[in-house]
C-alpha positions as CSV (number, residue, x, y, z in Angstrom):
1,X,-98.8,57.8,72.2
2,X,-96.7,57.3,75.4
3,X,-98.4,58.2,78.6
4,X,-100.7,60.2,76.8
5,X,-100.9,63.2,74.9
6,X,-101.9,65.5,77.9
7,X,-98.2,64.6,79.2
8,X,-95.7,67.1,77.9
9,X,-92.8,66.3,79.8
10,X,-90.3,63.6,80.4
11,X,-91.9,61.6,83.1
12,X,-89.5,60.3,85.9
13,X,-90.0,58.3,88.9
14,X,-90.8,54.8,89.3
15,X,-92.4,52.0,91.5
16,X,-93.7,53.3,94.6
17,X,-95.0,50.6,97.4
18,X,-96.2,52.6,100.5
19,X,-98.4,49.9,101.6
20,X,-95.1,48.2,102.5
21,X,-94.3,51.2,105.1
22,X,-96.0,52.8,108.0
23,X,-97.9,56.1,107.1
24,X,-95.7,58.1,108.8
25,X,-92.7,57.4,106.2
26,X,-95.0,58.5,103.3
27,X,-94.5,62.4,103.8
28,X,-90.8,61.7,104.2
29,X,-91.0,59.9,100.9
30,X,-92.8,62.8,99.3
31,X,-90.2,65.2,100.4
32,X,-87.3,63.1,99.0
33,X,-89.1,62.7,96.0
34,X,-89.5,66.3,95.2
35,X,-85.8,67.0,96.0
36,X,-85.1,64.4,93.5
37,X,-87.6,65.9,90.9
38,X,-89.7,62.9,90.7
39,X,-92.9,63.5,89.0
40,X,-94.4,60.1,88.7
41,X,-95.1,57.0,90.4
42,X,-96.0,53.6,89.5
43,X,-98.7,52.4,92.4
44,X,-100.7,49.8,93.4
45,X,-98.6,46.9,91.7
46,X,-98.8,43.7,93.9
47,X,-101.8,44.7,96.6
48,X,-104.4,42.1,95.4
49,X,-104.4,40.4,98.9
50,X,-104.9,44.0,100.7
51,X,-107.6,44.8,98.2
52,X,-109.6,42.0,98.5
53,X,-109.5,39.9,101.6
54,X,-112.5,37.4,100.3
55,X,-114.7,36.7,97.5
56,X,-116.8,39.7,97.6
57,X,-114.9,42.3,100.0
58,X,-112.8,45.1,98.2
59,X,-110.8,47.2,101.1
60,X,-109.7,50.5,99.1
61,X,-108.9,52.6,102.5
62,X,-105.1,52.6,102.6
63,X,-105.0,53.0,98.7
64,X,-107.5,55.9,98.9
65,X,-104.9,57.5,101.4
66,X,-102.1,56.7,98.8
67,X,-103.8,58.3,95.9
68,X,-104.8,61.5,97.7
69,X,-101.4,61.8,99.0
70,X,-99.9,61.3,95.4
71,X,-102.3,63.9,93.9
72,X,-102.0,66.5,96.7
73,X,-98.2,66.3,95.9
74,X,-98.6,66.9,92.4
75,X,-97.4,63.3,91.1
76,X,-98.6,61.7,88.1
77,X,-99.6,58.0,88.7
78,X,-99.2,54.9,86.5
79,X,-102.2,52.9,88.0
80,X,-101.5,49.2,88.5
81,X,-104.1,46.6,88.7
82,X,-102.3,44.4,91.2
83,X,-103.5,41.0,89.5
84,X,-99.7,40.1,89.0
85,X,-99.8,37.8,92.2
86,X,-103.3,36.3,93.3
87,X,-104.2,36.3,97.0
88,X,-103.7,32.9,99.2
89,X,-107.4,32.5,100.0
90,X,-107.8,32.5,96.2
91,X,-105.6,29.6,95.6
92,X,-107.3,27.8,98.6
93,X,-110.9,27.9,97.5
94,X,-110.1,27.9,93.8
95,X,-107.2,25.7,93.0
96,X,-107.8,25.9,89.2
97,X,-105.9,29.0,89.6
98,X,-102.9,27.5,90.1
99,X,-100.1,26.2,87.6
100,X,-99.0,22.8,86.8
101,X,-95.5,22.7,85.6
102,X,-94.4,21.1,82.2
103,X,-93.3,17.7,84.4
104,X,-96.7,17.5,85.5
105,X,-96.3,18.8,89.1
106,X,-99.1,21.0,90.3
107,X,-98.3,24.2,92.1
108,X,-99.3,25.4,95.4
109,X,-99.9,29.1,96.5
110,X,-96.5,30.9,96.5
111,X,-94.1,33.2,93.8
112,X,-96.2,35.4,91.7
113,X,-96.2,34.3,88.3
114,X,-98.3,31.3,89.6
115,X,-101.6,31.9,88.0
116,X,-103.1,29.8,85.1
117,X,-103.9,32.1,82.1
118,X,-106.8,29.8,81.4
119,X,-108.4,29.2,84.7
120,X,-111.7,30.4,84.8
121,X,-111.4,31.7,88.5
122,X,-108.5,33.9,87.2
123,X,-109.9,35.0,84.1
124,X,-113.1,36.0,86.7
125,X,-111.6,37.5,89.5
126,X,-108.5,39.7,87.6
127,X,-110.9,41.9,85.1
128,X,-113.5,42.1,88.5
129,X,-110.6,43.8,90.3
130,X,-109.6,46.0,87.6
131,X,-113.2,47.3,87.0
132,X,-113.6,48.0,90.9
133,X,-110.3,50.2,90.8
134,X,-111.2,51.8,87.5
135,X,-114.6,52.9,88.7
136,X,-113.2,54.0,92.1
137,X,-110.3,56.2,90.6
138,X,-111.6,57.2,87.3
139,X,-112.0,60.6,88.4
140,X,-108.4,61.0,89.2
141,X,-106.9,63.7,86.8
142,X,-103.6,62.6,87.8
143,X,-103.5,59.0,86.3
144,X,-101.6,59.1,83.3
145,X,-101.8,55.6,82.6
146,X,-103.1,52.1,83.6
147,X,-100.4,49.2,84.2
148,X,-102.2,45.5,83.7
149,X,-100.6,43.2,86.2
150,X,-96.7,42.7,86.1
151,X,-94.2,41.1,84.0
152,X,-96.4,38.6,82.5
153,X,-95.1,35.4,81.9
154,X,-94.8,31.6,82.5
155,X,-96.3,28.7,81.2
156,X,-99.1,26.2,82.4
157,X,-99.8,22.8,81.5
158,X,-103.1,22.0,83.6
159,X,-106.6,20.4,82.7
160,X,-108.0,23.6,81.9
161,X,-105.1,24.6,79.1
162,X,-105.4,21.3,77.5
163,X,-109.0,21.8,77.2
164,X,-108.5,25.5,75.9
165,X,-105.4,24.0,73.7
166,X,-107.7,21.7,71.7
167,X,-110.2,24.5,71.2
168,X,-107.3,26.6,69.7
169,X,-106.4,24.1,67.7
170,X,-109.8,23.5,65.8
171,X,-110.1,27.0,65.3
172,X,-106.8,27.3,63.4
173,X,-106.9,24.2,61.6
174,X,-110.7,23.6,61.3
175,X,-110.0,19.7,61.0
176,X,-108.2,16.8,62.6
177,X,-106.8,16.0,59.2
178,X,-105.2,19.3,59.0
179,X,-103.7,19.1,62.5
180,X,-102.0,15.5,61.1
181,X,-100.6,17.3,58.3
182,X,-99.2,20.2,60.1
183,X,-97.8,17.8,62.7
184,X,-96.7,15.0,60.1
185,X,-98.2,12.7,62.4
186,X,-97.6,9.6,60.1
187,X,-94.2,9.8,61.6
188,X,-93.9,7.6,64.7
189,X,-97.4,6.4,64.5
190,X,-98.8,9.7,66.0
191,X,-101.8,10.0,63.8
192,X,-104.8,11.6,65.7
193,X,-108.4,10.6,65.0
194,X,-110.3,12.6,67.5
195,X,-109.4,16.0,69.4
196,X,-109.5,14.8,72.7
197,X,-106.3,12.5,71.7
198,X,-104.3,15.6,71.6
199,X,-102.1,15.8,74.8
200,X,-100.2,18.7,76.1
201,X,-96.5,18.6,74.8
202,X,-94.5,18.5,78.1
203,X,-92.2,15.9,80.0
204,X,-95.2,13.5,80.3
205,X,-95.5,13.2,76.5
206,X,-93.2,14.6,73.6
207,X,-90.4,16.2,75.6
208,X,-87.4,15.1,77.5
209,X,-84.5,16.4,79.1
210,X,-81.2,15.9,76.9
211,X,-78.0,17.1,78.5
212,X,-79.9,19.9,80.3
213,X,-82.0,21.0,77.3
214,X,-86.0,20.8,77.3
215,X,-86.0,18.7,74.0
216,X,-89.0,17.8,71.9
217,X,-89.6,14.8,69.6
218,X,-92.4,16.6,67.8
219,X,-91.7,20.6,66.8
220,X,-95.0,21.2,65.5
221,X,-97.1,20.5,68.4
222,X,-94.4,22.2,70.6
223,X,-94.3,25.4,68.5
224,X,-98.0,25.7,68.6
225,X,-98.0,25.2,72.3
226,X,-95.8,28.3,72.9
227,X,-98.1,30.2,70.4
228,X,-101.4,29.0,72.2
229,X,-99.8,30.1,75.4
230,X,-98.6,33.3,74.4
231,X,-102.2,33.9,73.2
232,X,-103.6,32.5,76.4
233,X,-101.8,35.1,78.3
234,X,-102.3,37.9,75.8
235,X,-106.1,37.3,76.5
236,X,-106.0,37.8,80.0
237,X,-104.0,41.1,79.5
238,X,-106.7,42.2,77.0
239,X,-109.6,41.2,79.6
240,X,-108.5,43.6,81.9
241,X,-107.4,46.0,79.3
242,X,-111.2,46.1,77.9
243,X,-112.4,46.9,81.4
244,X,-110.3,49.7,81.7
245,X,-111.1,51.0,78.8
246,X,-114.7,51.2,79.1
247,X,-114.5,53.4,82.0
248,X,-111.4,55.3,80.8
249,X,-111.3,55.4,76.8
250,X,-109.0,58.3,76.9
251,X,-106.2,56.8,79.3
252,X,-103.6,54.7,77.9
253,X,-103.0,51.2,79.0
254,X,-99.9,49.0,79.1
255,X,-98.0,46.1,80.7
256,X,-94.3,45.9,81.5
257,X,-92.2,44.0,78.6
258,X,-89.2,41.9,79.3
259,X,-87.0,42.7,76.1
260,X,-86.1,39.4,74.5
261,X,-88.3,37.2,76.4
262,X,-88.7,34.2,74.6
263,X,-91.8,32.8,76.5
264,X,-94.1,35.6,75.0
265,X,-94.8,36.9,71.2
266,X,-94.1,40.7,72.2
267,X,-94.6,41.6,68.4
268,X,-98.2,40.1,68.6
269,X,-98.7,41.7,72.1
270,X,-97.7,45.2,70.6
271,X,-100.8,45.4,68.4
272,X,-103.0,45.4,71.7
273,X,-100.9,48.0,73.8
274,X,-101.6,51.7,73.8
275,X,-98.0,52.1,74.4
276,X,-95.1,49.9,74.9
277,X,-93.2,49.7,78.2
278,X,-90.5,47.5,79.4
279,X,-87.8,46.6,82.1
280,X,-84.4,46.9,81.5
281,X,-82.1,45.2,83.7
282,X,-78.8,44.4,81.5
283,X,-76.0,42.1,83.1
284,X,-73.2,44.1,84.2
285,X,-71.0,42.5,81.3
286,X,-73.6,43.3,78.9
287,X,-72.2,45.6,75.7
288,X,-73.9,48.8,75.1
289,X,-75.2,47.1,71.7
290,X,-76.7,44.2,73.4
291,X,-78.6,47.1,75.6
292,X,-79.3,48.9,72.7
293,X,-80.8,46.0,70.8
294,X,-83.3,45.2,73.4
295,X,-84.3,48.8,73.5
296,X,-84.7,49.0,69.6
297,X,-86.6,45.9,69.6
298,X,-89.3,47.6,72.5
299,X,-89.2,50.5,70.3
300,X,-90.4,48.7,67.2
301,X,-93.2,46.2,68.2
302,X,-95.7,49.0,69.5
303,X,-95.3,50.7,66.0
304,X,-95.0,53.9,67.5
305,X,-91.3,54.8,67.5
306,X,-91.2,55.2,71.2
307,X,-91.4,53.2,74.4
308,X,-91.4,53.9,78.4
309,X,-88.9,52.5,80.3
310,X,-90.8,51.3,82.9
311,X,-88.3,49.9,85.2
312,X,-84.4,49.8,85.9
313,X,-82.6,49.8,88.9
314,X,-80.7,53.2,90.0
315,X,-78.0,50.8,91.6
316,X,-78.0,47.0,91.9
317,X,-80.1,44.2,90.7
318,X,-80.6,41.8,93.4
319,X,-81.2,38.7,91.0
320,X,-78.1,38.5,88.9
321,X,-75.5,36.1,89.8
322,X,-73.0,38.6,91.5
323,X,-75.1,41.9,92.5
324,X,-72.5,44.4,91.1
325,X,-73.4,48.0,91.9
326,X,-73.7,50.4,88.7
327,X,-70.8,52.6,89.0
328,X,-70.9,56.2,88.9
329,X,-72.5,57.8,86.0
330,X,-73.6,54.4,84.6
331,X,-77.2,55.0,85.9
332,X,-77.4,58.2,84.3
333,X,-75.4,57.1,81.2
334,X,-77.9,54.2,80.6
335,X,-81.0,56.1,81.2
336,X,-80.2,58.6,78.2
337,X,-79.2,55.7,76.0
338,X,-82.9,54.3,76.6
339,X,-84.0,58.0,75.8
340,X,-81.7,57.7,72.4
341,X,-83.5,54.6,71.4
342,X,-86.8,56.0,71.9
343,X,-87.7,56.1,75.6
344,X,-90.0,58.8,76.5
345,X,-90.1,58.4,80.2
346,X,-87.5,57.0,82.8
347,X,-88.7,55.1,85.9
348,X,-87.3,52.9,88.6
349,X,-87.8,49.8,90.5
350,X,-88.1,50.7,93.3
351,X,-88.6,54.0,94.9
352,X,-88.0,53.1,98.4
353,X,-86.2,49.8,99.0
354,X,-88.3,47.1,101.0
355,X,-87.2,45.2,104.0
356,X,-88.2,41.7,103.5
357,X,-88.4,39.0,101.0
358,X,-86.4,38.6,97.8
359,X,-86.2,42.2,96.6
360,X,-84.8,43.6,100.0
361,X,-81.2,44.2,98.4
362,X,-82.5,45.3,95.1
363,X,-81.5,48.8,94.7
364,X,-83.7,51.6,95.4
365,X,-83.9,55.7,95.0
366,X,-84.2,55.9,98.8
367,X,-82.3,53.4,100.6
368,X,-82.8,51.2,104.0
369,X,-80.5,54.0,105.5
370,X,-83.6,56.7,104.3
371,X,-80.8,59.3,103.6
372,X,-80.7,61.9,100.9
373,X,-77.0,62.4,101.1
374,X,-76.1,58.8,99.7
375,X,-74.4,58.4,96.1
376,X,-77.3,56.8,94.4
377,X,-79.9,59.5,95.5
378,X,-77.5,62.3,94.5
379,X,-77.3,60.5,90.7
380,X,-81.0,60.4,90.5
381,X,-81.4,63.9,91.7
382,X,-79.1,64.9,89.1
383,X,-80.6,63.1,86.5
384,X,-84.1,64.4,87.6
385,X,-82.9,68.2,87.5
386,X,-81.6,67.6,83.8
387,X,-84.8,65.7,82.7
388,X,-86.7,68.4,84.2
389,X,-84.7,70.9,82.2
390,X,-84.9,69.1,78.8
391,X,-88.8,69.2,78.9
392,X,-90.6,67.5,75.9
393,X,-87.5,68.3,73.8
394,X,-87.3,64.7,72.6
395,X,-90.7,63.5,73.3
396,X,-92.1,61.3,70.1
397,X,-89.1,61.8,68.4
398,X,-88.4,59.2,65.6
399,X,-85.5,57.4,64.8
400,X,-84.4,57.6,61.2
401,X,-83.8,54.3,60.2
402,X,-82.9,53.2,56.7
403,X,-81.8,49.8,58.0
404,X,-84.0,46.9,59.2
405,X,-83.0,43.8,61.1
406,X,-85.6,40.9,61.1
407,X,-86.6,39.3,64.3
408,X,-89.4,37.0,64.5
409,X,-90.8,34.9,67.6
410,X,-91.9,32.1,65.8
411,X,-88.4,31.5,64.2
412,X,-87.0,31.8,67.4
413,X,-88.9,29.2,69.0
414,X,-88.8,26.8,65.9
415,X,-85.0,27.2,65.6
416,X,-84.3,26.3,69.3
417,X,-86.6,23.5,69.1
418,X,-85.0,21.9,65.7
419,X,-83.4,18.3,66.7
420,X,-80.3,19.5,64.7
421,X,-78.3,20.7,63.2
422,X,-76.2,21.9,66.1
423,X,-77.2,23.1,69.8
424,X,-74.8,26.0,69.4
425,X,-76.8,27.6,66.7
426,X,-78.9,30.4,68.6
427,X,-81.4,32.6,66.8
428,X,-80.6,35.7,69.1
429,X,-76.7,35.4,68.7
430,X,-77.2,35.6,64.6
431,X,-79.2,38.6,64.9
432,X,-77.0,40.2,67.6
433,X,-74.1,39.6,65.1
434,X,-75.3,41.9,62.6
435,X,-77.0,44.3,65.0
436,X,-73.9,44.6,66.9
437,X,-71.8,45.5,63.6
438,X,-74.5,48.4,62.7
439,X,-74.4,49.7,66.4
440,X,-70.7,50.3,66.1
441,X,-70.8,52.2,63.2
442,X,-73.7,54.4,64.6
443,X,-76.5,53.2,62.2
444,X,-80.0,53.8,63.2
445,X,-81.8,50.5,63.1
446,X,-85.3,49.2,63.3
447,X,-86.2,45.9,64.6
448,X,-89.1,44.5,62.3
449,X,-91.1,41.7,62.6
450,X,-92.4,39.9,59.2
451,X,-95.6,41.7,58.9
452,X,-93.8,45.0,58.6
453,X,-93.6,47.0,55.3
454,X,-90.3,46.9,53.6
455,X,-90.6,49.8,51.7
456,X,-89.0,52.4,53.9
457,X,-85.7,50.6,54.2
458,X,-82.8,50.5,52.0
459,X,-81.0,47.2,53.6
460,X,-82.9,44.4,55.7
461,X,-81.0,41.9,57.6
462,X,-82.7,38.6,58.2
463,X,-80.3,36.5,59.8
464,X,-80.7,32.6,60.3
465,X,-84.3,32.7,58.5
466,X,-85.1,29.2,59.1
467,X,-88.8,29.7,58.9
468,X,-90.3,31.3,55.9
469,X,-94.0,32.2,56.6
470,X,-96.8,32.0,54.1
471,X,-96.1,35.0,51.8
472,X,-93.1,36.6,53.2
473,X,-90.8,35.1,50.4
474,X,-93.0,37.5,48.0
475,X,-92.4,40.5,50.3
476,X,-88.6,39.9,50.2
477,X,-88.8,39.4,46.5
478,X,-90.6,42.6,45.9
479,X,-88.2,44.3,48.3
480,X,-85.3,43.3,46.3
481,X,-86.7,43.8,43.0
482,X,-87.6,47.2,43.9
483,X,-83.8,47.8,44.7
484,X,-83.5,47.1,48.5
485,X,-80.3,45.2,49.5
486,X,-81.4,41.6,51.5
487,X,-78.6,39.7,53.6
488,X,-79.6,36.6,54.9
489,X,-77.6,33.5,56.3
490,X,-77.0,29.9,57.0
491,X,-80.0,27.7,58.0
492,X,-82.5,29.9,56.0
493,X,-85.4,29.1,54.1
494,X,-85.8,25.5,55.4
495,X,-89.4,25.2,56.7
496,X,-92.7,26.7,56.6
497,X,-94.5,28.1,59.8
498,X,-95.6,24.5,60.6
499,X,-92.1,23.6,61.0
500,X,-92.4,21.4,58.1
501,X,-89.5,21.1,55.4
502,X,-90.1,23.1,52.1
503,X,-89.6,20.3,49.4
504,X,-87.1,21.1,46.4
505,X,-84.1,21.9,48.5
506,X,-83.0,24.7,50.5
507,X,-83.4,27.5,50.8
508,X,-87.0,26.8,49.9
509,X,-89.0,29.5,48.7
510,X,-85.6,31.8,48.5
511,X,-83.7,29.9,46.1
512,X,-84.6,32.4,43.3
513,X,-84.0,35.4,45.0
514,X,-80.7,34.2,46.4
515,X,-79.6,32.3,43.4
516,X,-78.1,29.6,45.1
517,X,-79.0,26.0,46.6
518,X,-78.0,24.4,49.4
519,X,-77.0,20.8,49.4
520,X,-75.7,19.7,53.0
521,X,-74.7,21.6,56.3
522,X,-71.9,20.7,58.2
523,X,-72.1,21.5,61.9
524,X,-68.5,22.1,63.6
525,X,-67.9,21.3,67.5
526,X,-66.9,23.6,69.7
527,X,-63.0,24.3,69.1
528,X,-63.0,23.3,65.4
529,X,-63.7,25.9,62.5
530,X,-63.3,26.2,58.6
531,X,-62.4,29.7,57.1
532,X,-62.8,31.8,54.4
533,X,-61.1,35.1,53.1
534,X,-63.1,38.2,52.6
535,X,-61.5,41.7,51.8
536,X,-58.1,40.4,51.8
537,X,-58.4,38.9,55.5
538,X,-59.1,35.3,56.7
539,X,-62.2,34.7,58.9
540,X,-63.3,31.6,60.6
541,X,-66.4,29.7,59.5
542,X,-67.9,28.4,62.7
543,X,-70.9,26.5,64.2
544,X,-72.6,25.5,60.7
545,X,-71.1,25.6,57.2
546,X,-73.2,25.5,54.4
547,X,-72.2,23.6,51.1
548,X,-74.1,25.5,48.4
549,X,-74.1,25.8,44.7
550,X,-74.6,28.8,42.7
551,X,-77.9,29.2,40.6
552,X,-77.2,32.6,39.2
553,X,-75.5,34.3,42.1
554,X,-71.7,35.3,42.0
555,X,-69.3,33.9,44.6
556,X,-67.7,36.0,46.6
557,X,-65.6,33.9,49.0
558,X,-65.0,30.3,49.1
559,X,-64.1,27.7,52.2
560,X,-60.5,27.5,52.5
561,X,-60.4,23.6,54.3
562,X,-62.1,20.4,54.1
563,X,-63.8,18.1,51.3
564,X,-65.7,21.6,50.5
565,X,-62.8,23.5,50.1
566,X,-63.1,26.2,47.2
567,X,-67.0,26.0,47.1
568,X,-68.9,29.4,47.9
569,X,-69.7,30.5,51.3
570,X,-70.7,34.2,50.3
571,X,-72.5,35.0,47.5
572,X,-74.2,37.8,46.1
573,X,-77.2,37.5,43.5
574,X,-78.7,40.7,41.6
575,X,-82.4,40.5,41.7
576,X,-84.3,43.1,39.7
577,X,-83.0,46.4,41.0
578,X,-81.6,45.1,43.9
579,X,-79.1,42.8,45.5
580,X,-79.5,39.5,47.5
581,X,-76.7,38.4,49.9
582,X,-76.1,34.7,51.6
583,X,-73.5,34.4,54.1
584,X,-73.5,30.5,54.6
585,X,-71.6,30.3,58.2
586,X,-71.3,32.0,61.2
587,X,-68.0,34.1,61.6
588,X,-66.5,36.4,64.2
589,X,-66.9,40.0,65.0
590,X,-64.0,41.5,63.0
591,X,-66.1,39.8,59.8
592,X,-69.3,41.2,60.5
593,X,-67.9,44.9,61.0
594,X,-66.0,44.9,57.6
595,X,-69.1,43.1,55.8
596,X,-71.7,45.3,57.4
597,X,-69.8,48.2,56.7
598,X,-69.4,47.5,53.1
599,X,-73.1,46.5,52.7
600,X,-74.3,49.8,54.2
601,X,-71.3,52.2,52.3
602,X,-73.0,50.5,48.9
603,X,-76.5,51.3,49.7
604,X,-75.7,54.9,50.6
605,X,-76.3,54.7,54.2
606,X,-74.4,56.7,56.6
607,X,-74.0,56.2,60.7
608,X,-75.1,59.1,62.9
609,X,-71.7,60.1,63.1
610,X,-68.1,58.9,63.5
611,X,-66.9,58.1,66.9
612,X,-64.2,56.3,68.7
613,X,-64.9,52.6,69.8
614,X,-67.1,52.7,72.5
615,X,-68.7,56.1,72.1
616,X,-72.4,55.9,70.9
617,X,-73.8,58.3,68.7
618,X,-78.1,58.4,68.2
619,X,-80.7,60.6,67.0
620,X,-84.2,61.1,67.8
621,X,-85.9,63.6,64.9
622,X,-88.7,65.7,65.7
623,X,-91.0,67.9,63.7
624,X,-88.7,70.8,65.1
625,X,-85.2,69.2,64.7
626,X,-83.0,66.5,66.0
627,X,-81.5,65.6,69.3
628,X,-78.2,63.8,68.9
629,X,-77.2,61.7,72.2
630,X,-73.4,61.0,72.4
631,X,-72.8,58.6,74.9
632,X,-69.0,57.5,76.4
633,X,-69.7,53.9,77.5
634,X,-65.8,53.9,77.9
635,X,-63.7,54.1,81.3
636,X,-61.7,56.6,79.7
637,X,-62.0,60.5,78.1
638,X,-62.7,60.4,74.5
639,X,-63.1,63.2,71.9
640,X,-65.5,63.9,68.8
641,X,-65.4,66.3,65.8
642,X,-68.8,67.9,65.2
643,X,-69.8,67.7,61.9
644,X,-72.3,70.9,62.0
645,X,-73.7,73.7,64.5
646,X,-75.3,72.3,68.0
647,X,-76.5,73.8,70.7
648,X,-75.5,71.8,74.1
649,X,-78.9,70.7,75.9
650,X,-77.7,70.2,79.1
651,X,-75.1,73.2,79.4
652,X,-77.3,75.6,77.1
653,X,-74.4,76.3,75.1
654,X,-73.4,76.8,71.4
655,X,-71.3,74.0,69.9
656,X,-69.3,75.0,66.5
657,X,-69.0,72.8,63.3
658,X,-65.5,71.0,63.2
659,X,-65.1,71.9,67.0
660,X,-63.7,69.2,69.0
661,X,-65.9,67.9,72.1
662,X,-64.7,66.0,75.1
663,X,-66.8,63.3,76.5
664,X,-65.4,62.4,80.2
665,X,-65.8,58.4,81.2
666,X,-69.2,57.5,81.3
667,X,-70.2,61.0,80.1
668,X,-73.5,62.2,78.1
669,X,-73.9,64.8,75.6
670,X,-77.2,66.1,74.3
671,X,-76.9,68.1,71.2
672,X,-79.9,70.1,69.4
673,X,-79.9,71.0,66.0
674,X,-83.1,72.8,64.0
675,X,-85.0,71.4,61.2
676,X,-83.6,72.9,58.0
């Protein structure tokens, strides 16, 4: 859906905070935005204190001027509700709005993610402000979308959250006996006889610090509290969403997400957002695959095959440990990489650099100098001019993926709450191992959740599938039986959705699909590894080694060392018309490159095109044709050979089949081919 069907161009702009500047600066901002080809601004993100000075007073005088100025200058507006940070007076008069940390400390006013999601005061005043805003500005024809709050996140452990959590548990489990069963409370004499005996899992109860890690003694209740807190914050979004949609039903509503943000189950959130938007701030040393993985995750959670890049920095991110500048061309390169993976709009934080507080050194289109002859402003202008020429060429374009990688927030939480077998085992690392290998071969990939249909895919990678939710084994069984290829790994099929171990041995409900059973798991300390041979090369077996037995599967590779030398480490099982692979350890990038290439080739899947290492090729297909994005992430010039006739969209020139195309360092090409 994006910013709305009435928008037929790539929207370009970012967060604009004129309330932080005297009005004489505003007209200059308008001039400079026009020069940079900016057509969109996100307004009113952090103005709650200015808009509502007390309980019943609302003051929109300055915002009225801003809205008129933006409309007069032909800019689209993404209108925020300002509820990301409550006013000081509200915290003083209604202390229930303040959060309590997991150590029991009650916060005072300050920061921004400091509103308790179960506070009656917050749930009263936030949607009320949204209602006042939408009723005042609903007749503006340039509001392309509404933006609820800002970067929802954090946790609270106050009394209101405790009461709400117990109600959440009653609705989920029905009886206290079922709670006891699912939490295995017979362990350590934890049996509950009444709902009010259940206390929040934090450092006052089940949690403790172990070598700098937040560890829990009862994984079931801690896992549920993560689910509850994500749901509670989602309810706050939905309170404002419902108010906005009642007044402006045809205007889409979003909030800005943050990629692989652990605290919130975005796959659940995506169901309730008209379109997905997110804020991309990769570390300077992130690989292109790491950034692309976040984009593909965001593209998938809304089920719409696109997203809005709501924020990125045009130059520098102020909260990195070392605030390294984006080198010339990198902002443009990363913007097109976002578009290649589904972005229908490119936005920045921020338009004009603020003068005080913690974001005064965060990058901006207009720097403190206020000049248009800066390197950053020139780069922003160049990109704006190019996007304006491109029009709607890739809007609503779909990524033609036949390969999927499974990612599940519940599984993420459960894996890393697990007391064993290894603190080095990280779910996101396991997902990244397979995604990076696919990305390096330019394979289009969907990042999917457990609710997604698998019929459209030829290959599904489900790494570190520790938690097997009710019915998901049946979905995988049907997928393989119908001809699909399933790949899963060590520490899979261990527990159900309550984090209770599935009886009968590992990998639980997946044993028949995989044709194996796992007897033991050997966790290896850092610096120590086993080994195995695959494709004639020896690779390390690191972090965890599953010691397994064949029950119908074929052995592809065996361990080279230790008492389990000669036992299987990689297996493959024929299941119906398909296959199920098991990789019983974590290995190196070289292994994943080779192994994934073999899996993909056997399934008949081709990459978008062959490119030198560091050159990314991605495609978005529309009803009329396809846009091929060629992105050179390297510091040197690279060359690719074209496989068909294209039109260079940025140069407006023809490109011939078998022709050589040169990409400068950090260079970008967008090539168009008509649908046959």
